[in-house]
C-alpha positions in Angstrom: 0.0 0.1 0.2 1.4 3.3 -0.5 1.3 6.7 1.4 1.0 8.4 -2.0 -1.7 9.8 -3.8 -2.1 11.1 -6.7 -4.0 15.1 -6.6 -6.2 16.2 -9.4 -5.3 19.2 -10.8 -8.3 19.9 -12.6 -11.1 18.8 -10.3 -14.5 18.3 -11.7 -16.4 19.3 -8.6 -17.2 22.5 -6.6 -15.0 24.0 -4.3 -16.1 25.0 -0.8 -16.2 28.9 -0.7 -15.6 30.3 3.0 -14.5 33.7 4.2 -12.8 34.4 7.5 -13.8 34.1 10.3 -14.8 38.2 11.3 -13.0 38.2 14.4 -10.2 37.6 12.1 -10.8 39.8 9.4 -8.1 43.2 9.4 -10.0 44.7 6.2 -12.0 44.1 2.7 -13.6 41.0 0.9 -11.5 38.2 1.4 -13.3 34.5 -0.2 -12.3 31.5 -0.4 -12.5 28.5 -3.0 -10.6 25.1 -1.6 -11.0 21.7 -3.7 -10.5 18.9 -0.6 -8.4 16.3 -2.4 -9.0 14.0 0.4 -13.1 13.9 -0.1 -12.3 13.7 -4.3 -13.7 10.4 -4.6 -17.1 10.7 -3.6 -16.3 10.7 0.6 -18.6 12.8 2.2 -17.7 16.3 4.2 -18.3 16.9 7.1 -18.0 20.4 8.6 -18.5 21.6 12.3 
């Protein structure tokens, strides 16, 4: 069993969009897009 995993550089699934926590925001309106590679193959995501 290999510990190396292939990273999909062109994922076909939508990213999770988020922003900073209000208490950590200094200025502006930053936004982040995250493609969770560990759930790309049908695993479910649980957000806390």
